[in-house]
The first five atom37 places (N, CA, C, CB, O) and aatype in JSON, in Angstrom:
{
  "aatype": [12, 1, 17, 8, 19, 3, 10, 1, 3, 1, 8, 14, 6, 0, 10, 10, 0, 10, 7, 0, 16, 19, 9, 16, 1, 14, 8, 8, 3, 10, 1, 15, 17, 16, 10, 0, 3, 14, 6, 7, 2, 16, 13, 8, 0, 1, 16, 0, 10, 5, 1, 10, 15, 14],
  "atom_mask": [
    [1, 1, 1, 1, 1],
    [1, 1, 1, 1, 1],
    [1, 1, 1, 1, 1],
    [1, 1, 1, 1, 1],
    [1, 1, 1, 1, 1],
    [1, 1, 1, 1, 1],
    [1, 1, 1, 1, 1],
    [1, 1, 1, 1, 1],
    [1, 1, 1, 1, 1],
    [1, 1, 1, 1, 1],
    [1, 1, 1, 1, 1],
    [1, 1, 1, 1, 1],
    [1, 1, 1, 1, 1],
    [1, 1, 1, 1, 1],
    [1, 1, 1, 1, 1],
    [1, 1, 1, 1, 1],
    [1, 1, 1, 1, 1],
    [1, 1, 1, 1, 1],
    [1, 1, 1, 0, 1],
    [1, 1, 1, 1, 1],
    [1, 1, 1, 1, 1],
    [1, 1, 1, 1, 1],
    [1, 1, 1, 1, 1],
    [1, 1, 1, 1, 1],
    [1, 1, 1, 1, 1],
    [1, 1, 1, 1, 1],
    [1, 1, 1, 1, 1],
    [1, 1, 1, 1, 1],
    [1, 1, 1, 1, 1],
    [1, 1, 1, 1, 1],
    [1, 1, 1, 1, 1],
    [1, 1, 1, 1, 1],
    [1, 1, 1, 1, 1],
    [1, 1, 1, 1, 1],
    [1, 1, 1, 1, 1],
    [1, 1, 1, 1, 1],
    [1, 1, 1, 1, 1],
    [1, 1, 1, 1, 1],
    [1, 1, 1, 1, 1],
    [1, 1, 1, 0, 1],
    [1, 1, 1, 1, 1],
    [1, 1, 1, 1, 1],
    [1, 1, 1, 1, 1],
    [1, 1, 1, 1, 1],
    [1, 1, 1, 1, 1],
    [1, 1, 1, 1, 1],
    [1, 1, 1, 1, 1],
    [1, 1, 1, 1, 1],
    [1, 1, 1, 1, 1],
    [1, 1, 1, 1, 1],
    [1, 1, 1, 1, 1],
    [1, 1, 1, 1, 1],
    [1, 1, 1, 1, 1],
    [1, 1, 1, 1, 1]
  ],
  "atom_positions": [
    [[-2.0, -10.21, -26.99], [-1.2, -9.02, -27.12], [-0.98, -8.44, -25.72], [-1.87, -7.97, -28.07], [-1.89, -8.46, -24.89]],
    [[0.2, -7.95, -25.47], [0.52, -7.35, -24.18], [1.08, -5.95, -24.4], [1.54, -8.23, -23.39], [1.93, -5.75, -25.26]],
    [[0.59, -4.99, -23.63], [1.03, -3.61, -23.72], [1.88, -3.28, -22.5], [-0.18, -2.64, -23.82], [1.66, -3.82, -21.42]],
    [[2.85, -2.39, -22.67], [3.65, -1.9, -21.56], [3.47, -0.39, -21.5], [5.17, -2.29, -21.7], [3.83, 0.33, -22.42]],
    [[2.9, 0.07, -20.4], [2.65, 1.49, -20.22], [3.23, 1.91, -18.87], [1.12, 1.82, -20.31], [2.96, 1.25, -17.86]],
    [[4.01, 2.97, -18.84], [4.52, 3.51, -17.59], [3.62, 4.66, -17.15], [6.0, 3.98, -17.73], [3.43, 5.62, -17.9]],
    [[3.09, 4.55, -15.96], [2.26, 5.6, -15.38], [3.04, 6.22, -14.24], [0.88, 5.05, -14.9], [3.67, 5.5, -13.46]],
    [[3.02, 7.53, -14.13], [3.78, 8.19, -13.07], [2.88, 9.06, -12.22], [4.92, 9.02, -13.66], [2.13, 9.9, -12.72]],
    [[2.98, 8.86, -10.92], [2.23, 9.64, -9.95], [2.81, 9.32, -8.59], [0.69, 9.34, -10.02], [3.45, 8.28, -8.42]],
    [[2.61, 10.19, -7.61], [3.11, 9.9, -6.26], [2.28, 8.82, -5.6], [3.1, 11.15, -5.4], [2.8, 8.01, -4.83]],
    [[1.0, 8.8, -5.89], [0.11, 7.78, -5.34], [-0.99, 7.57, -6.36], [-0.48, 8.21, -3.93], [-1.52, 8.55, -6.9]],
    [[-1.35, 6.36, -6.64], [-2.3, 6.09, -7.73], [-3.77, 6.22, -7.33], [-2.07, 4.7, -8.26], [-4.57, 5.34, -7.66]],
    [[-4.15, 7.3, -6.65], [-5.54, 7.47, -6.22], [-6.52, 7.39, -7.39], [-5.69, 8.81, -5.52], [-7.57, 6.75, -7.29]],
    [[-6.18, 8.04, -8.49], [-7.09, 8.04, -9.64], [-7.29, 6.62, -10.18], [-6.56, 8.97, -10.76], [-8.39, 6.25, -10.57]],
    [[-6.22, 5.84, -10.21], [-6.33, 4.46, -10.69], [-7.15, 3.61, -9.72], [-4.94, 3.85, -10.87], [-7.94, 2.76, -10.15]],
    [[-6.97, 3.85, -8.43], [-7.76, 3.11, -7.44], [-9.23, 3.49, -7.54], [-7.23, 3.4, -6.01], [-10.1, 2.63, -7.38]],
    [[-9.52, 4.76, -7.81], [-10.9, 5.21, -7.96], [-11.57, 4.57, -9.17], [-10.96, 6.73, -8.08], [-12.79, 4.41, -9.22]],
    [[-10.75, 4.2, -10.16], [-11.28, 3.55, -11.37], [-11.4, 2.04, -11.22], [-10.4, 3.86, -12.56], [-11.82, 1.35, -12.15]],
    [[-11.04, 1.52, -10.03], [-11.23, 0.09, -9.78], [-9.97, -0.73, -9.63], [0.0, 0.0, 0.0], [-10.06, -1.94, -9.42]],
    [[-8.81, -0.11, -9.73], [-7.56, -0.86, -9.55], [-7.4, -1.25, -8.08], [-6.34, -0.02, -10.02], [-7.92, -0.57, -7.19]],
    [[-6.69, -2.33, -7.83], [-6.37, -2.75, -6.48], [-4.85, -2.83, -6.34], [-7.03, -4.11, -6.14], [-4.15, -3.14, -7.3]],
    [[-4.37, -2.56, -5.14], [-2.93, -2.56, -4.87], [-2.46, -3.99, -4.62], [-2.59, -1.66, -3.66], [-3.02, -4.7, -3.79]],
    [[-1.42, -4.39, -5.34], [-0.77, -5.67, -5.11], [0.46, -5.44, -4.22], [-0.37, -6.35, -6.46], [0.61, -6.11, -3.2]],
    [[1.33, -4.51, -4.61], [2.47, -4.12, -3.78], [2.65, -2.61, -3.85], [3.77, -4.85, -4.24], [2.3, -1.97, -4.85]],
    [[3.19, -2.05, -2.79], [3.48, -0.61, -2.7], [4.98, -0.39, -2.85], [2.97, -0.02, -1.35], [5.76, -1.32, -2.64]],
    [[5.4, 0.83, -3.21], [6.83, 1.11, -3.28], [7.48, 0.94, -1.9], [7.07, 2.55, -3.81], [6.91, 1.3, -0.88]],
    [[8.67, 0.37, -1.91], [9.44, 0.21, -0.68], [10.89, -0.09, -1.04], [8.85, -0.93, 0.21], [11.16, -0.6, -2.12]],
    [[11.8, 0.22, -0.16], [13.24, -0.05, -0.31], [13.71, 0.15, -1.75], [13.56, -1.47, 0.13], [13.78, 1.28, -2.23]],
    [[14.03, -0.94, -2.43], [14.56, -0.87, -3.79], [13.47, -0.92, -4.86], [15.54, -1.99, -4.02], [13.76, -0.75, -6.05]],
    [[12.23, -1.16, -4.48], [11.11, -1.2, -5.42], [10.47, 0.17, -5.45], [10.06, -2.3, -5.03], [9.94, 0.64, -4.45]],
    [[10.52, 0.83, -6.61], [10.0, 2.2, -6.71], [8.77, 2.3, -7.6], [11.07, 3.11, -7.24], [8.53, 3.34, -8.22]],
    [[8.0, 1.24, -7.65], [6.76, 1.31, -8.4], [5.67, 0.56, -7.66], [6.95, 0.74, -9.83], [5.93, -0.34, -6.86]],
    [[4.45, 0.95, -7.94], [3.28, 0.27, -7.42], [2.97, -0.88, -8.37], [2.06, 1.24, -7.26], [3.08, -0.71, -9.58]],
    [[2.6, -2.01, -7.86], [2.03, -3.08, -8.68], [0.55, -3.08, -8.38], [2.7, -4.49, -8.4], [0.13, -3.25, -7.23]],
    [[-0.24, -2.88, -9.42], [-1.69, -2.79, -9.29], [-2.34, -3.84, -10.18], [-2.2, -1.37, -9.65], [-1.71, -4.4, -11.06]],
    [[-3.61, -4.09, -9.93], [-4.39, -4.98, -10.8], [-5.65, -4.24, -11.21], [-4.75, -6.33, -10.07], [-6.27, -3.53, -10.42]],
    [[-6.01, -4.4, -12.48], [-7.25, -3.79, -12.95], [-8.43, -4.64, -12.48], [-7.25, -3.63, -14.5], [-8.22, -5.71, -11.91]],
    [[-9.67, -4.2, -12.71], [-10.83, -4.96, -12.23], [-10.91, -6.39, -12.78], [-12.09, -4.22, -12.59], [-11.57, -7.24, -12.18]],
    [[-10.24, -6.66, -13.9], [-10.25, -8.01, -14.46], [-9.1, -8.86, -13.95], [-10.19, -7.93, -15.97], [-8.99, -10.03, -14.31]],
    [[-8.23, -8.28, -13.09], [-7.13, -9.02, -12.51], [-5.81, -8.92, -13.25], [0.0, 0.0, 0.0], [-4.83, -9.55, -12.85]],
    [[-5.77, -8.13, -14.33], [-4.52, -7.92, -15.06], [-3.62, -7.0, -14.26], [-4.79, -7.34, -16.48], [-4.06, -5.93, -13.82]],
    [[-2.36, -7.37, -14.07], [-1.45, -6.54, -13.28], [-0.72, -5.53, -14.17], [-0.44, -7.41, -12.54], [-0.5, -5.76, -15.35]],
    [[-0.36, -4.41, -13.55], [0.42, -3.38, -14.24], [1.18, -2.6, -13.19], [-0.49, -2.43, -15.1], [0.9, -2.72, -12.0]],
    [[2.15, -1.79, -13.62], [2.98, -1.02, -12.71], [2.75, 0.48, -12.91], [4.46, -1.36, -12.92], [2.56, 0.95, -14.03]],
    [[2.78, 1.2, -11.82], [2.74, 2.66, -11.84], [3.97, 3.13, -11.08], [1.39, 3.23, -11.19], [4.13, 2.83, -9.9]],
    [[4.83, 3.86, -11.75], [6.06, 4.35, -11.12], [5.79, 5.58, -10.28], [7.13, 4.66, -12.18], [4.89, 6.36, -10.59]],
    [[6.57, 5.74, -9.22], [6.43, 6.94, -8.41], [6.95, 8.13, -9.2], [7.18, 6.79, -7.06], [7.87, 8.0, -10.01]],
    [[6.37, 9.28, -8.96], [6.72, 10.49, -9.71], [8.16, 10.89, -9.51], [5.81, 11.64, -9.3], [8.76, 11.5, -10.39]],
    [[8.75, 10.55, -8.37], [10.1, 10.99, -8.07], [11.17, 10.06, -8.67], [10.28, 11.06, -6.57], [12.35, 10.38, -8.62]],
    [[10.76, 8.94, -9.24], [11.72, 7.99, -9.79], [12.25, 8.47, -11.13], [11.08, 6.62, -9.93], [11.48, 8.92, -11.98]],
    [[13.54, 8.38, -11.31], [14.14, 8.71, -12.6], [14.41, 7.42, -13.34], [15.45, 9.54, -12.43], [14.85, 6.43, -12.76]],
    [[14.15, 7.44, -14.62], [14.4, 6.26, -15.43], [15.87, 6.24, -15.85], [13.47, 6.23, -16.67], [16.42, 7.26, -16.25]],
    [[16.48, 5.09, -15.76], [17.87, 4.99, -16.22], [17.88, 4.74, -17.72], [18.64, 3.86, -15.46], [16.96, 4.11, -18.25]],
    [[18.92, 5.22, -18.41], [18.95, 5.08, -19.87], [19.06, 3.64, -20.31], [20.09, 5.86, -20.44], [19.1, 3.36, -21.51]]
  ]
}
């Protein structure tokens, strides 16, 4: 089973404190962080300033 969860914050400090590691940071056209949990599962955290398109 795979879950999709959008997390929004300017910087994922709380997620990093819980053991997440940064895979990629927001830059240019990429407006989300790619993180990995302690087991290596990747997920995305969107920046707080990003608007979702319909």
